[in-house]
VMD Tcl script that builds the backbone (N, CA, C; Angstrom):
set m [mol new atoms 318]
animate dup $m
set s [atomselect $m all]
$s set {name element resname resid chain x y z} {
  {N N MET 1 A 0.847 -1.169 0.000}
  {CA C MET 1 A 0.000 0.000 0.000}
  {C C MET 1 A 0.892 1.230 0.000}
  {N N LYS 2 A 0.366 2.325 -0.492}
  {CA C LYS 2 A 1.111 3.582 -0.489}
  {C C LYS 2 A 0.502 4.517 0.541}
  {N N PHE 3 A 1.374 5.290 1.192}
  {CA C PHE 3 A 0.930 6.302 2.145}
  {C C PHE 3 A 1.503 7.628 1.680}
  {N N TRP 4 A 0.629 8.609 1.492}
  {CA C TRP 4 A 1.058 9.917 1.013}
  {C C TRP 4 A 1.309 10.834 2.199}
  {N N LEU 5 A 2.499 11.446 2.235}
  {CA C LEU 5 A 2.797 12.418 3.283}
  {C C LEU 5 A 1.915 13.650 3.107}
  {N N LYS 6 A 1.587 14.267 4.225}
  {CA C LYS 6 A 0.770 15.466 4.223}
  {C C LYS 6 A 1.494 16.582 3.466}
  {N N LYS 7 A 0.745 17.388 2.744}
  {CA C LYS 7 A 1.332 18.489 1.981}
  {C C LYS 7 A 2.133 19.393 2.913}
  {N N GLY 8 A 3.353 19.711 2.519}
  {CA C GLY 8 A 4.215 20.562 3.323}
  {C C GLY 8 A 5.016 19.812 4.367}
  {N N SER 9 A 4.852 18.506 4.443}
  {CA C SER 9 A 5.568 17.693 5.422}
  {C C SER 9 A 6.585 16.806 4.709}
  {N N ASP 10 A 7.768 16.690 5.310}
  {CA C ASP 10 A 8.821 15.857 4.724}
  {C C ASP 10 A 8.949 14.511 5.410}
  {N N ASP 11 A 8.333 14.379 6.591}
  {CA C ASP 11 A 8.485 13.130 7.334}
  {C C ASP 11 A 7.294 12.900 8.260}
  {N N ILE 12 A 7.263 11.704 8.843}
  {CA C ILE 12 A 6.235 11.330 9.810}
  {C C ILE 12 A 6.875 10.329 10.760}
  {N N PHE 13 A 6.486 10.359 12.021}
  {CA C PHE 13 A 7.007 9.382 12.977}
  {C C PHE 13 A 6.432 8.005 12.665}
  {N N LEU 14 A 7.210 6.972 12.949}
  {CA C LEU 14 A 6.800 5.602 12.656}
  {C C LEU 14 A 5.474 5.256 13.322}
  {N N ASP 15 A 5.324 5.591 14.612}
  {CA C ASP 15 A 4.075 5.248 15.302}
  {C C ASP 15 A 2.878 6.009 14.721}
  {N N GLN 16 A 3.091 7.254 14.296}
  {CA C GLN 16 A 2.008 8.022 13.674}
  {C C GLN 16 A 1.594 7.405 12.340}
  {N N LEU 17 A 2.575 6.953 11.578}
  {CA C LEU 17 A 2.290 6.309 10.293}
  {C C LEU 17 A 1.449 5.059 10.494}
  {N N LEU 18 A 1.860 4.210 11.433}
  {CA C LEU 18 A 1.143 2.956 11.658}
  {C C LEU 18 A -0.268 3.197 12.184}
  {N N LYS 19 A -0.441 4.243 12.993}
  {CA C LYS 19 A -1.783 4.567 13.489}
  {C C LYS 19 A -2.652 5.123 12.353}
  {N N ALA 20 A -2.069 5.968 11.503}
  {CA C ALA 20 A -2.820 6.547 10.385}
  {C C ALA 20 A -3.275 5.478 9.397}
  {N N VAL 21 A -2.462 4.454 9.222}
  {CA C VAL 21 A -2.797 3.369 8.303}
  {C C VAL 21 A -3.806 2.417 8.924}
  {N N GLY 22 A -3.910 2.415 10.258}
  {CA C GLY 22 A -4.906 1.587 10.930}
  {C C GLY 22 A -4.388 0.249 11.413}
  {N N ILE 23 A -3.080 0.138 11.637}
  {CA C ILE 23 A -2.508 -1.122 12.121}
  {C C ILE 23 A -2.993 -1.410 13.541}
  {N N LYS 24 A -2.942 -0.424 14.408}
  {CA C LYS 24 A -3.434 -0.540 15.789}
  {C C LYS 24 A -4.192 0.733 16.136}
  {N N GLU 25 A -4.983 0.668 17.195}
  {CA C GLU 25 A -5.826 1.808 17.570}
  {C C GLU 25 A -5.153 2.790 18.528}
  {N N THR 26 A -4.245 2.310 19.383}
  {CA C THR 26 A -3.638 3.195 20.379}
  {C C THR 26 A -2.125 3.219 20.225}
  {N N TYR 27 A -1.528 4.307 20.708}
  {CA C TYR 27 A -0.076 4.439 20.639}
  {C C TYR 27 A 0.622 3.440 21.554}
  {N N SER 28 A -0.001 3.067 22.668}
  {CA C SER 28 A 0.625 2.076 23.558}
  {C C SER 28 A 0.711 0.712 22.872}
  {N N GLU 29 A -0.328 0.345 22.120}
  {CA C GLU 29 A -0.288 -0.910 21.359}
  {C C GLU 29 A 0.791 -0.851 20.281}
  {N N LEU 30 A 0.916 0.304 19.647}
  {CA C LEU 30 A 1.934 0.469 18.614}
  {C C LEU 30 A 3.336 0.411 19.199}
  {N N LYS 31 A 3.527 1.026 20.367}
  {CA C LYS 31 A 4.841 0.991 21.014}
  {C C LYS 31 A 5.232 -0.451 21.322}
  {N N ASP 32 A 4.295 -1.236 21.858}
  {CA C ASP 32 A 4.568 -2.651 22.137}
  {C C ASP 32 A 4.904 -3.404 20.854}
  {N N LEU 33 A 4.163 -3.135 19.809}
  {CA C LEU 33 A 4.391 -3.799 18.527}
  {C C LEU 33 A 5.793 -3.490 17.994}
  {N N ILE 34 A 6.185 -2.230 18.055}
  {CA C ILE 34 A 7.486 -1.811 17.524}
  {C C ILE 34 A 8.627 -2.339 18.384}
  {N N THR 35 A 8.510 -2.227 19.705}
  {CA C THR 35 A 9.601 -2.664 20.586}
  {C C THR 35 A 9.744 -4.174 20.645}
  {N N ASN 36 A 8.742 -4.915 20.212}
  {CA C ASN 36 A 8.838 -6.380 20.167}
  {C C ASN 36 A 9.295 -6.863 18.793}
  {N N THR 37 A 10.036 -6.024 18.086}
  {CA C THR 37 A 10.669 -6.329 16.793}
  {C C THR 37 A 9.709 -6.872 15.743}
  {N N ARG 38 A 8.529 -6.312 15.661}
  {CA C ARG 38 A 7.559 -6.746 14.655}
  {C C ARG 38 A 7.543 -5.825 13.430}
  {N N VAL 39 A 8.326 -4.745 13.473}
  {CA C VAL 39 A 8.287 -3.750 12.404}
  {C C VAL 39 A 9.680 -3.598 11.784}
  {N N LYS 40 A 9.711 -3.541 10.454}
  {CA C LYS 40 A 10.966 -3.303 9.741}
  {C C LYS 40 A 10.820 -2.033 8.909}
  {N N VAL 41 A 11.895 -1.255 8.868}
  {CA C VAL 41 A 11.951 -0.070 8.021}
  {C C VAL 41 A 13.123 -0.266 7.067}
  {N N ASN 42 A 12.836 -0.243 5.794}
  {CA C ASN 42 A 13.854 -0.490 4.763}
  {C C ASN 42 A 14.604 -1.789 5.022}
  {N N ASN 43 A 13.862 -2.809 5.399}
  {CA C ASN 43 A 14.357 -4.171 5.619}
  {C C ASN 43 A 15.255 -4.317 6.849}
  {N N LYS 44 A 15.200 -3.366 7.786}
  {CA C LYS 44 A 15.945 -3.453 9.041}
  {C C LYS 44 A 14.958 -3.339 10.194}
  {N N VAL 45 A 15.146 -4.167 11.222}
  {CA C VAL 45 A 14.253 -4.134 12.382}
  {C C VAL 45 A 14.365 -2.774 13.057}
  {N N GLU 46 A 13.221 -2.180 13.364}
  {CA C GLU 46 A 13.174 -0.871 14.020}
  {C C GLU 46 A 12.575 -1.021 15.410}
  {N N LEU 47 A 13.261 -0.482 16.418}
  {CA C LEU 47 A 12.811 -0.591 17.806}
  {C C LEU 47 A 12.358 0.745 18.388}
  {N N PHE 48 A 12.508 1.820 17.641}
  {CA C PHE 48 A 12.237 3.159 18.150}
  {C C PHE 48 A 10.960 3.717 17.522}
  {N N PRO 49 A 9.883 3.886 18.309}
  {CA C PRO 49 A 8.599 4.350 17.759}
  {C C PRO 49 A 8.646 5.755 17.149}
  {N N LYS 50 A 9.562 6.593 17.597}
  {CA C LYS 50 A 9.628 7.975 17.110}
  {C C LYS 50 A 10.637 8.154 15.983}
  {N N ARG 51 A 10.988 7.063 15.316}
  {CA C ARG 51 A 11.886 7.161 14.166}
  {C C ARG 51 A 11.173 7.938 13.069}
  {N N LYS 52 A 11.896 8.867 12.436}
  {CA C LYS 52 A 11.305 9.653 11.354}
  {C C LYS 52 A 11.317 8.832 10.069}
  {N N ILE 53 A 10.151 8.740 9.461}
  {CA C ILE 53 A 9.981 8.039 8.198}
  {C C ILE 53 A 9.841 9.099 7.110}
  {N N VAL 54 A 10.617 8.966 6.045}
  {CA C VAL 54 A 10.604 9.960 4.968}
  {C C VAL 54 A 10.131 9.313 3.670}
  {N N ALA 55 A 9.875 10.137 2.668}
  {CA C ALA 55 A 9.439 9.631 1.363}
  {C C ALA 55 A 10.480 8.659 0.817}
  {N N GLY 56 A 9.997 7.549 0.303}
  {CA C GLY 56 A 10.885 6.525 -0.234}
  {C C GLY 56 A 11.112 5.363 0.706}
  {N N ASP 57 A 10.814 5.546 1.994}
  {CA C ASP 57 A 10.972 4.456 2.963}
  {C C ASP 57 A 9.884 3.408 2.755}
  {N N ILE 58 A 10.237 2.164 3.041}
  {CA C ILE 58 A 9.277 1.063 2.983}
  {C C ILE 58 A 9.199 0.437 4.365}
  {N N VAL 59 A 7.999 0.410 4.929}
  {CA C VAL 59 A 7.765 -0.127 6.268}
  {C C VAL 59 A 7.040 -1.456 6.125}
  {N N LYS 60 A 7.543 -2.469 6.833}
  {CA C LYS 60 A 6.885 -3.779 6.810}
  {C C LYS 60 A 6.395 -4.084 8.217}
  {N N VAL 61 A 5.117 -4.402 8.329}
  {CA C VAL 61 A 4.533 -4.810 9.602}
  {C C VAL 61 A 3.581 -5.956 9.299}
  {N N PHE 62 A 3.728 -7.046 10.041}
  {CA C PHE 62 A 3.018 -8.293 9.758}
  {C C PHE 62 A 3.311 -8.682 8.307}
  {N N ASP 63 A 2.301 -8.840 7.492}
  {CA C ASP 63 A 2.500 -9.182 6.078}
  {C C ASP 63 A 2.243 -7.990 5.162}
  {N N LYS 64 A 2.159 -6.796 5.733}
  {CA C LYS 64 A 1.840 -5.606 4.949}
  {C C LYS 64 A 3.097 -4.777 4.694}
  {N N PHE 65 A 3.183 -4.252 3.490}
  {CA C PHE 65 A 4.239 -3.322 3.130}
  {C C PHE 65 A 3.605 -1.958 2.905}
  {N N ILE 66 A 4.219 -0.919 3.482}
  {CA C ILE 66 A 3.720 0.445 3.333}
  {C C ILE 66 A 4.838 1.262 2.694}
  {N N ARG 67 A 4.576 1.806 1.522}
  {CA C ARG 67 A 5.551 2.647 0.833}
  {C C ARG 67 A 5.153 4.096 1.058}
  {N N VAL 68 A 6.069 4.875 1.631}
  {CA C VAL 68 A 5.792 6.276 1.940}
  {C C VAL 68 A 6.153 7.117 0.721}
  {N N CYS 69 A 5.195 7.912 0.267}
  {CA C CYS 69 A 5.367 8.715 -0.944}
  {C C CYS 69 A 5.347 10.197 -0.594}
  {N N GLY 70 A 6.138 10.960 -1.318}
  {CA C GLY 70 A 6.215 12.397 -1.079}
  {C C GLY 70 A 5.624 13.206 -2.210}
  {N N LYS 71 A 5.984 14.491 -2.250}
  {CA C LYS 71 A 5.403 15.443 -3.195}
  {C C LYS 71 A 5.669 15.056 -4.655}
  {N N ALA 72 A 6.896 14.694 -4.997}
  {CA C ALA 72 A 7.232 14.365 -6.389}
  {C C ALA 72 A 6.410 13.177 -6.877}
  {N N GLU 73 A 6.246 12.177 -6.021}
  {CA C GLU 73 A 5.462 11.002 -6.401}
  {C C GLU 73 A 3.978 11.337 -6.499}
  {N N ALA 74 A 3.517 12.281 -5.693}
  {CA C ALA 74 A 2.115 12.696 -5.754}
  {C C ALA 74 A 1.820 13.378 -7.087}
  {N N ILE 75 A 2.768 14.167 -7.564}
  {CA C ILE 75 A 2.592 14.830 -8.856}
  {C C ILE 75 A 2.536 13.785 -9.963}
  {N N GLU 76 A 3.447 12.817 -9.923}
  {CA C GLU 76 A 3.465 11.752 -10.926}
  {C C GLU 76 A 2.176 10.938 -10.869}
  {N N PHE 77 A 1.712 10.642 -9.646}
  {CA C PHE 77 A 0.493 9.861 -9.468}
  {C C PHE 77 A -0.707 10.576 -10.078}
  {N N SER 78 A -0.766 11.895 -9.908}
  {CA C SER 78 A -1.908 12.651 -10.420}
  {C C SER 78 A -1.941 12.672 -11.949}
  {N N LYS 79 A -0.813 12.400 -12.597}
  {CA C LYS 79 A -0.757 12.379 -14.056}
  {C C LYS 79 A -1.201 11.039 -14.639}
  {N N GLN 80 A -1.278 10.013 -13.820}
  {CA C GLN 80 A -1.633 8.686 -14.318}
  {C C GLN 80 A -3.097 8.645 -14.751}
  {N N ARG 81 A -3.384 7.793 -15.736}
  {CA C ARG 81 A -4.759 7.622 -16.208}
  {C C ARG 81 A -5.538 6.661 -15.321}
  {N N ASN 82 A -4.935 5.586 -14.916}
  {CA C ASN 82 A -5.607 4.592 -14.083}
  {C C ASN 82 A -4.948 4.586 -12.714}
  {N N ALA 83 A -5.743 4.625 -11.678}
  {CA C ALA 83 A -5.210 4.652 -10.325}
  {C C ALA 83 A -5.806 3.526 -9.511}
  {N N VAL 84 A -5.125 3.156 -8.469}
  {CA C VAL 84 A -5.632 2.152 -7.543}
  {C C VAL 84 A -5.855 2.819 -6.201}
  {N N GLU 85 A -6.571 2.141 -5.324}
  {CA C GLU 85 A -6.875 2.731 -4.026}
  {C C GLU 85 A -5.601 2.916 -3.217}
  {N N GLU 86 A -5.452 4.058 -2.618}
  {CA C GLU 86 A -4.281 4.402 -1.823}
  {C C GLU 86 A -4.744 4.911 -0.464}
  {N N VAL 87 A -3.854 4.877 0.511}
  {CA C VAL 87 A -4.184 5.364 1.844}
  {C C VAL 87 A -3.601 6.755 2.024}
  {N N HIS 88 A -4.411 7.650 2.529}
  {CA C HIS 88 A -3.994 9.024 2.781}
  {C C HIS 88 A -4.668 9.464 4.071}
  {N N HIS 89 A -3.978 9.344 5.152}
  {CA C HIS 89 A -4.523 9.698 6.460}
  {C C HIS 89 A -5.873 9.045 6.725}
  {N N LYS 90 A -5.930 7.724 6.551}
  {CA C LYS 90 A -7.100 6.884 6.817}
  {C C LYS 90 A -8.265 7.121 5.863}
  {N N ARG 91 A -8.035 7.821 4.767}
  {CA C ARG 91 A -9.087 8.012 3.783}
  {C C ARG 91 A -8.610 7.444 2.460}
  {N N ALA 92 A -9.508 6.894 1.718}
  {CA C ALA 92 A -9.142 6.366 0.400}
  {C C ALA 92 A -9.118 7.510 -0.607}
  {N N VAL 93 A -8.092 7.535 -1.407}
  {CA C VAL 93 A -8.017 8.502 -2.493}
  {C C VAL 93 A -8.959 8.014 -3.582}
  {N N ASN 94 A -9.674 8.914 -4.212}
  {CA C ASN 94 A -10.606 8.518 -5.272}
  {C C ASN 94 A -9.879 7.762 -6.372}
  {N N THR 95 A -10.543 6.769 -6.891}
  {CA C THR 95 A -9.980 6.039 -8.020}
  {C C THR 95 A -10.695 6.489 -9.285}
  {N N TRP 96 A -10.011 6.391 -10.394}
  {CA C TRP 96 A -10.635 6.787 -11.634}
  {C C TRP 96 A -10.121 5.913 -12.775}
  {N N THR 97 A -10.898 5.872 -13.820}
  {CA C THR 97 A -10.499 5.183 -15.046}
  {C C THR 97 A -10.930 6.041 -16.221}
  {N N GLU 98 A -10.331 5.802 -17.351}
  {CA C GLU 98 A -10.659 6.568 -18.544}
  {C C GLU 98 A -12.001 6.095 -19.098}
  {N N LYS 99 A -12.890 7.035 -19.424}
  {CA C LYS 99 A -14.199 6.710 -19.983}
  {C C LYS 99 A -14.426 7.544 -21.232}
  {N N LYS 100 A -15.144 6.969 -22.167}
  {CA C LYS 100 A -15.486 7.698 -23.385}
  {C C LYS 100 A -16.617 8.678 -23.094}
  {N N ILE 101 A -16.556 9.821 -23.746}
  {CA C ILE 101 A -17.599 10.831 -23.584}
  {C C ILE 101 A -18.732 10.501 -24.545}
  {N N LYS 102 A -19.932 10.467 -24.019}
  {CA C LYS 102 A -21.101 10.176 -24.854}
  {C C LYS 102 A -21.583 11.463 -25.515}
  {N N LYS 103 A -21.821 11.364 -26.808}
  {CA C LYS 103 A -22.331 12.523 -27.541}
  {C C LYS 103 A -23.849 12.495 -27.507}
  {N N LYS 104 A -24.429 13.662 -27.322}
  {CA C LYS 104 A -25.891 13.765 -27.312}
  {C C LYS 104 A -26.415 13.719 -28.736}
  {N N GLN 105 A -27.488 12.988 -28.913}
  {CA C GLN 105 A -28.135 12.893 -30.224}
  {C C GLN 105 A -29.097 14.066 -30.386}
  {N N PRO 106 A -29.124 14.726 -31.571}
  {CA C PRO 106 A -30.027 15.885 -31.765}
  {C C PRO 106 A -31.471 15.475 -31.839}
}
mol reanalyze $m
mol bondsrecalc $m
mol representation Tube
mol addrep $m
């Protein structure tokens, strides 16, 4: 899944990212999850909940991979014709596909 950083932000804390994506409901649960070596950042075990995650980082928790995307990737994404569902602060980004315009008959 992809996670888009908030406009004007260059990073997000690991625990905030996992809460925004909906992995756990409380920060105490997330702290336990992270300190019990269940989370990897860029394929390395992470034990610090307040680690800054930046665009380009890949977070693995359980069987889920979360790719953090920044401004440049958001611009590229907006240019695509076909999109898939993405996570953006617990809301789904609208999906779209190309459709033919119907002409009105006189």
